[in-house]
VMD Tcl script that builds the backbone (N, CA, C; Angstrom):
set m [mol new atoms 222]
animate dup $m
set s [atomselect $m all]
$s set {name element resname resid chain x y z} {
  {N N MET 1 A -15.545 5.629 -13.420}
  {CA C MET 1 A -14.167 5.666 -12.867}
  {C C MET 1 A -14.225 6.465 -11.583}
  {N N ASP 2 A -15.110 7.429 -11.415}
  {CA C ASP 2 A -15.106 8.230 -10.184}
  {C C ASP 2 A -15.454 7.401 -8.950}
  {N N GLU 3 A -16.147 6.411 -9.056}
  {CA C GLU 3 A -16.515 5.476 -7.912}
  {C C GLU 3 A -15.270 4.667 -7.505}
  {N N VAL 4 A -14.443 4.272 -8.432}
  {CA C VAL 4 A -13.284 3.601 -8.169}
  {C C VAL 4 A -12.325 4.564 -7.517}
  {N N ILE 5 A -12.174 5.745 -7.878}
  {CA C ILE 5 A -11.228 6.715 -7.202}
  {C C ILE 5 A -11.711 6.990 -5.881}
  {N N GLU 6 A -13.004 7.121 -5.594}
  {CA C GLU 6 A -13.676 7.314 -4.404}
  {C C GLU 6 A -13.185 6.219 -3.368}
  {N N ILE 7 A -13.257 5.019 -3.876}
  {CA C ILE 7 A -12.925 3.753 -3.017}
  {C C ILE 7 A -11.571 3.905 -2.619}
  {N N LEU 8 A -10.718 4.298 -3.653}
  {CA C LEU 8 A -9.115 4.251 -3.386}
  {C C LEU 8 A -8.974 5.378 -2.390}
  {N N GLU 9 A -9.587 6.510 -2.510}
  {CA C GLU 9 A -9.283 7.642 -1.450}
  {C C GLU 9 A -9.810 7.212 -0.129}
  {N N GLU 10 A -10.779 6.552 0.050}
  {CA C GLU 10 A -11.289 6.100 1.224}
  {C C GLU 10 A -10.228 5.113 1.982}
  {N N ILE 11 A -9.626 4.374 1.174}
  {CA C ILE 11 A -8.783 3.240 1.757}
  {C C ILE 11 A -7.307 3.735 1.975}
  {N N GLN 12 A -6.821 4.620 0.988}
  {CA C GLN 12 A -5.433 5.251 1.181}
  {C C GLN 12 A -5.614 6.607 0.637}
  {N N PRO 13 A -5.847 7.559 1.474}
  {CA C PRO 13 A -6.201 8.925 1.040}
  {C C PRO 13 A -4.930 9.812 0.448}
  {N N ASP 14 A -3.785 9.428 0.638}
  {CA C ASP 14 A -2.727 10.382 0.355}
  {C C ASP 14 A -2.119 9.961 -0.969}
  {N N ALA 15 A -2.803 9.861 -2.049}
  {CA C ALA 15 A -2.228 9.640 -3.338}
  {C C ALA 15 A -3.022 10.330 -4.416}
  {N N ASP 16 A -2.353 10.563 -5.566}
  {CA C ASP 16 A -3.058 11.199 -6.636}
  {C C ASP 16 A -3.463 10.202 -7.615}
  {N N TYR 17 A -4.671 9.773 -7.397}
  {CA C TYR 17 A -5.157 8.543 -8.205}
  {C C TYR 17 A -5.538 9.033 -9.647}
  {N N GLU 18 A -5.747 10.303 -9.862}
  {CA C GLU 18 A -6.047 10.697 -11.327}
  {C C GLU 18 A -4.840 10.573 -12.230}
  {N N THR 19 A -3.582 10.646 -11.662}
  {CA C THR 19 A -2.394 10.584 -12.487}
  {C C THR 19 A -1.384 9.560 -12.237}
  {N N CYS 20 A -1.488 8.958 -11.040}
  {CA C CYS 20 A -0.471 8.022 -10.592}
  {C C CYS 20 A -0.650 6.660 -11.319}
  {N N GLU 21 A 0.387 6.099 -11.917}
  {CA C GLU 21 A 0.351 4.900 -12.502}
  {C C GLU 21 A 1.316 3.795 -11.904}
  {N N THR 22 A 1.718 4.131 -10.776}
  {CA C THR 22 A 2.687 3.260 -10.141}
  {C C THR 22 A 2.397 2.992 -8.630}
  {N N LEU 23 A 1.048 2.583 -8.466}
  {CA C LEU 23 A 0.517 2.479 -7.055}
  {C C LEU 23 A 1.218 1.288 -6.339}
  {N N ILE 24 A 1.433 0.266 -7.077}
  {CA C ILE 24 A 2.048 -0.949 -6.526}
  {C C ILE 24 A 3.507 -0.736 -6.508}
  {N N ASP 25 A 4.034 -0.261 -7.645}
  {CA C ASP 25 A 5.455 -0.208 -7.913}
  {C C ASP 25 A 6.233 0.755 -6.886}
  {N N ASP 26 A 5.485 1.801 -6.459}
  {CA C ASP 26 A 5.906 2.805 -5.486}
  {C C ASP 26 A 5.512 2.480 -4.044}
  {N N GLY 27 A 4.866 1.341 -3.886}
  {CA C GLY 27 A 4.467 0.970 -2.499}
  {C C GLY 27 A 3.384 1.832 -1.874}
  {N N ILE 28 A 2.719 2.558 -2.739}
  {CA C ILE 28 A 1.533 3.342 -2.256}
  {C C ILE 28 A 0.380 2.499 -1.665}
  {N N LEU 29 A 0.184 1.392 -2.413}
  {CA C LEU 29 A -0.745 0.418 -1.900}
  {C C LEU 29 A -0.053 -0.857 -1.459}
  {N N ASP 30 A -0.442 -1.221 -0.253}
  {CA C ASP 30 A 0.339 -2.405 0.377}
  {C C ASP 30 A -0.804 -3.569 0.368}
  {N N SER 31 A -0.432 -4.759 0.759}
  {CA C SER 31 A -1.310 -5.905 0.584}
  {C C SER 31 A -2.558 -5.748 1.455}
  {N N PHE 32 A -2.590 -5.125 2.488}
  {CA C PHE 32 A -3.748 -4.901 3.176}
  {C C PHE 32 A -4.783 -3.948 2.429}
  {N N ALA 33 A -4.136 -2.898 1.873}
  {CA C ALA 33 A -4.915 -2.015 1.042}
  {C C ALA 33 A -5.566 -2.698 -0.252}
  {N N ILE 34 A -4.755 -3.458 -0.765}
  {CA C ILE 34 A -5.231 -4.246 -1.855}
  {C C ILE 34 A -6.359 -5.166 -1.551}
  {N N LEU 35 A -6.339 -5.827 -0.407}
  {CA C LEU 35 A -7.457 -6.754 -0.009}
  {C C LEU 35 A -8.650 -5.806 0.325}
  {N N SER 36 A -8.519 -4.664 0.838}
  {CA C SER 36 A -9.692 -3.775 1.182}
  {C C SER 36 A -10.269 -3.259 -0.165}
  {N N ILE 37 A -9.473 -2.994 -1.177}
  {CA C ILE 37 A -9.882 -2.473 -2.376}
  {C C ILE 37 A -10.772 -3.554 -3.186}
  {N N ILE 38 A -10.234 -4.786 -3.115}
  {CA C ILE 38 A -10.805 -6.066 -3.670}
  {C C ILE 38 A -12.250 -6.054 -3.125}
  {N N SER 39 A -12.451 -6.117 -1.877}
  {CA C SER 39 A -13.704 -6.295 -1.037}
  {C C SER 39 A -14.622 -5.117 -1.495}
  {N N GLU 40 A -14.159 -3.917 -1.446}
  {CA C GLU 40 A -14.919 -2.757 -1.846}
  {C C GLU 40 A -15.431 -2.754 -3.272}
  {N N LEU 41 A -14.480 -3.100 -4.321}
  {CA C LEU 41 A -14.883 -3.221 -5.522}
  {C C LEU 41 A -15.983 -4.339 -5.874}
  {N N GLU 42 A -15.665 -5.414 -5.196}
  {CA C GLU 42 A -16.705 -6.562 -5.319}
  {C C GLU 42 A -18.114 -6.137 -4.887}
  {N N ASP 43 A -18.059 -5.489 -3.791}
  {CA C ASP 43 A -19.445 -5.003 -3.330}
  {C C ASP 43 A -20.082 -3.858 -4.183}
  {N N ALA 44 A -19.244 -2.944 -4.492}
  {CA C ALA 44 A -19.723 -1.785 -5.299}
  {C C ALA 44 A -20.190 -2.143 -6.653}
  {N N PHE 45 A -19.471 -2.972 -7.366}
  {CA C PHE 45 A -19.829 -3.296 -8.666}
  {C C PHE 45 A -20.303 -4.662 -8.934}
  {N N ASP 46 A -20.679 -5.440 -7.926}
  {CA C ASP 46 A -21.229 -6.771 -7.950}
  {C C ASP 46 A -20.385 -7.693 -8.940}
  {N N ILE 47 A -19.075 -7.723 -8.569}
  {CA C ILE 47 A -18.121 -8.511 -9.422}
  {C C ILE 47 A -17.401 -9.475 -8.566}
  {N N ARG 48 A -16.791 -10.475 -9.138}
  {CA C ARG 48 A -15.826 -11.387 -8.361}
  {C C ARG 48 A -14.419 -11.242 -8.920}
  {N N ILE 49 A -13.617 -10.804 -8.058}
  {CA C ILE 49 A -12.172 -10.704 -8.520}
  {C C ILE 49 A -11.435 -12.029 -7.991}
  {N N THR 50 A -11.063 -12.731 -9.063}
  {CA C THR 50 A -10.323 -13.932 -8.677}
  {C C THR 50 A -8.828 -13.872 -8.476}
  {N N PRO 51 A -8.161 -14.856 -7.872}
  {CA C PRO 51 A -6.747 -14.574 -7.630}
  {C C PRO 51 A -5.945 -14.377 -8.889}
  {N N ALA 52 A -6.438 -14.836 -10.005}
  {CA C ALA 52 A -5.794 -14.651 -11.204}
  {C C ALA 52 A -5.707 -13.199 -11.597}
  {N N GLU 53 A -6.664 -12.426 -11.246}
  {CA C GLU 53 A -6.648 -10.865 -11.431}
  {C C GLU 53 A -5.924 -10.093 -10.608}
  {N N ILE 54 A -5.387 -10.682 -9.550}
  {CA C ILE 54 A -4.720 -9.959 -8.485}
  {C C ILE 54 A -3.145 -9.793 -8.854}
  {N N ILE 55 A -2.944 -8.976 -9.908}
  {CA C ILE 55 A -1.602 -8.844 -10.365}
  {C C ILE 55 A -1.275 -7.351 -10.326}
  {N N PRO 56 A -0.009 -6.908 -10.287}
  {CA C PRO 56 A 0.290 -5.543 -10.167}
  {C C PRO 56 A -0.236 -4.684 -11.334}
  {N N ALA 57 A -0.266 -5.373 -12.540}
  {CA C ALA 57 A -0.804 -4.585 -13.848}
  {C C ALA 57 A -2.294 -4.099 -13.464}
  {N N ASN 58 A -3.025 -4.863 -12.831}
  {CA C ASN 58 A -4.390 -4.390 -12.612}
  {C C ASN 58 A -4.581 -3.413 -11.373}
  {N N PHE 59 A -3.521 -3.312 -10.562}
  {CA C PHE 59 A -3.651 -2.410 -9.373}
  {C C PHE 59 A -2.727 -1.327 -9.373}
  {N N ASN 60 A -2.020 -0.981 -10.527}
  {CA C ASN 60 A -0.925 0.047 -10.541}
  {C C ASN 60 A -1.645 1.433 -10.723}
  {N N SER 61 A -2.826 1.534 -11.207}
  {CA C SER 61 A -3.446 2.893 -11.358}
  {C C SER 61 A -4.964 2.652 -11.224}
  {N N ALA 62 A -5.620 3.857 -10.981}
  {CA C ALA 62 A -7.037 3.775 -10.989}
  {C C ALA 62 A -7.643 3.384 -12.249}
  {N N ARG 63 A -7.063 3.746 -13.337}
  {CA C ARG 63 A -7.531 3.484 -14.782}
  {C C ARG 63 A -7.393 1.996 -14.962}
  {N N ALA 64 A -6.299 1.249 -14.476}
  {CA C ALA 64 A -6.170 -0.128 -14.630}
  {C C ALA 64 A -7.207 -0.849 -13.839}
  {N N LEU 65 A -7.452 -0.367 -12.487}
  {CA C LEU 65 A -8.484 -0.874 -11.697}
  {C C LEU 65 A -9.957 -0.851 -12.400}
  {N N TYR 66 A -10.220 0.411 -13.038}
  {CA C TYR 66 A -11.501 0.601 -13.630}
  {C C TYR 66 A -11.514 -0.238 -14.831}
  {N N ALA 67 A -10.570 -0.571 -15.602}
  {CA C ALA 67 A -10.554 -1.430 -16.830}
  {C C ALA 67 A -10.856 -2.930 -16.394}
  {N N MET 68 A -10.219 -3.218 -15.276}
  {CA C MET 68 A -10.455 -4.589 -14.832}
  {C C MET 68 A -11.967 -4.710 -14.347}
  {N N VAL 69 A -12.506 -3.751 -13.609}
  {CA C VAL 69 A -13.922 -3.767 -13.252}
  {C C VAL 69 A -14.813 -3.970 -14.444}
  {N N GLN 70 A -14.624 -3.104 -15.456}
  {CA C GLN 70 A -15.296 -3.154 -16.676}
  {C C GLN 70 A -15.350 -4.492 -17.310}
  {N N ARG 71 A -14.015 -5.058 -17.374}
  {CA C ARG 71 A -13.874 -6.401 -17.970}
  {C C ARG 71 A -14.719 -7.453 -17.263}
  {N N LEU 72 A -14.659 -7.432 -15.860}
  {CA C LEU 72 A -15.296 -8.445 -15.112}
  {C C LEU 72 A -16.770 -8.244 -15.166}
  {N N GLN 73 A -17.276 -7.067 -15.373}
  {CA C GLN 73 A -18.660 -6.861 -15.582}
  {C C GLN 73 A -19.212 -7.296 -16.801}
  {N N GLY 74 A -18.399 -7.316 -17.787}
  {CA C GLY 74 A -18.755 -7.711 -19.178}
  {C C GLY 74 A -18.956 -9.313 -19.188}
}
mol reanalyze $m
mol bondsrecalc $m
mol representation Tube
mol addrep $m
């Protein structure tokens, strides 16, 4: 999970990724940030994030992102 938070902090540094669960709902992450996150996660974890995975529920928190990464690795 630490690597996911590091990626998020590089792309959008001004958020508390440890506790925030409304990254999309509150507009902390915009569409450009999401595209950057997808690219970084795919490279870092050797996964493929399909359009079906690009939903707010998977991007609203670092925990949700990490769960998606684990699911895609499995």
